[in-house]
Residue, then its C-alpha position, 0 to 999 in steps of 0.5 A: m406445461g409452461w405458465f405463460t405463452r407468447t401472444k405474438e411471435g418475433i419479439t425475442t431479443s438477440t444476443e447482440e441487442k442485449k444491454e450488458t452492464p459495463e464492467g467496473l461500474w459497480y463495487k462490491c465491498t470485500s468485507c461486508d458485500e455492500i454494493i455501490t457505484s465505483e464512482d461513489h466508492e472513488n469519491n469516498l476515497w475507496v472506503c466502504p460507506k457501510c463498514n468503513y473498510h479501506e480498500k487497497i489503493g496504490s501510490e498514484e491514489y495516495f500521491a493524489l490524496l496527499f500532495d497539494d494540487h496533485k503536483y510532485t516530482e518522482i525520485g528514482a523513477d528509472l530504477i528497475a530490478g535486475d536478476p543477479l541470482q538468475f532466479e526461476d520457479t514456475k517462470k523466470y524472474t525476468d519474465r515475471l518482472a516484464k509481465t508485472r510491469a506491463e500489467s501494472g504500469l509500474n517499474d517496481a513495488l514502491r514509488a517515491a516523490e517530493g512535493k508539498l503537503d498542505k504547504h509543508y515540503v515533504v518526501i513520500a514513498c509509497m508501496d504498490f501491492r499490484f507489483i508482485g504483492g508489494s514485495m521488498g526487493s533491491v529497488v524498493g530499498e534503494r528508492i527508500a534510501m534515495a527518498a531519505d537522502q532527499a529528505l536530508k537534503r531538503k531538511c524535511p519530513l519523510v513519510v513511507i506508506s507500507k503495503s507489502g507481503g514481505a521480502r521478495m524471495m526471487e532476490a533472496g539475500f539481496s532482498l533481506m539486505q534492504m532491511a538493514k539498508t533502509s534502517a541505517k538511512l532512517t538513523l541518519l534522519a533521526k540524527k538530524k532530528l528530521p521526522y519520519i512518519s510510517i503509515l501501515t496499510d492493509p497488509t503490512t507483513g514480513g520483512v517490511t514490518a520487521s524493518f522500516a515500517m515499524l521504525g517511525d517517530l510515529n507509527i500510524a495505520e489505517p483501520k482494520a489493516l493486517i499488520a504482522f510478521a507472519g500471517p495468522r494462519v502460520v502463527k496458528e499452526t506454529i503455536g497450535r492454538d486459536l488466536p484472539e479476536g481481531f488478531q493482527t488488525s490495526e486495532f489489536v496492534l494499537e491496543h498492544g502498544f505497537l502503533d501510536k494511532i489509527v487514522e482514517r484515510k479522509d483524515l490522513k492529510g490533515f493529520l500529517a500536516k498537524t504532525f509536521t507543524m508539531f515537529r517543527g515547533 
């Protein structure tokens, strides 16, 4: 027997009349489960106000955050990846590229642009995790090389924001070649005494960590970012023992001397501006 009965008939609500909450209105923190509006989350630069977790964001968001008045000129925007190995796993590489381009609106996993940051001319290259896990392929390496060349031409700093699962297996050796290629370009900047600032965000792993991400004159990171070559599960299985608390987080890496500083997203533009002034002085 039910606890309640209706006193009137015909007061049911049809499915069509029910009000549904619009998708994307709320954000649930992936770290602490705090729920806030998506608008408040965006206004807080996609950082959780409760636990300070820095959610993954892409190149468009970083460019808007760092370039003055959101004004910048892209470098190498028309480059797209080929398929020199005619690679196929669960699907053809060409099909995977086409699908990812359509879904993400990106041509590849890194965009490069030049403009002014707090009135300092700068070239910024930023990775996008939405494009095949931010994997490093030939286009990523070429755009970093072009960004370095533009910094040399402008005699200005280069900033690279890393967010990557590592090398792109679909390009095999062509992907691994980008480690040497980008490192060589950064050497040219060093010879001209032009600053290179590397910013490591969550996650920065694999061949990206093993090359340009760790070669900065300053290596800085966002809080609680995963920074590693191999992931913690692989490391644990390899060495056969439990890992220390916070292993491979920004804080752990800083404590062990592989980072120079952890900078929160809200402070990033001001920190870079001061850094550029320091190098110029």
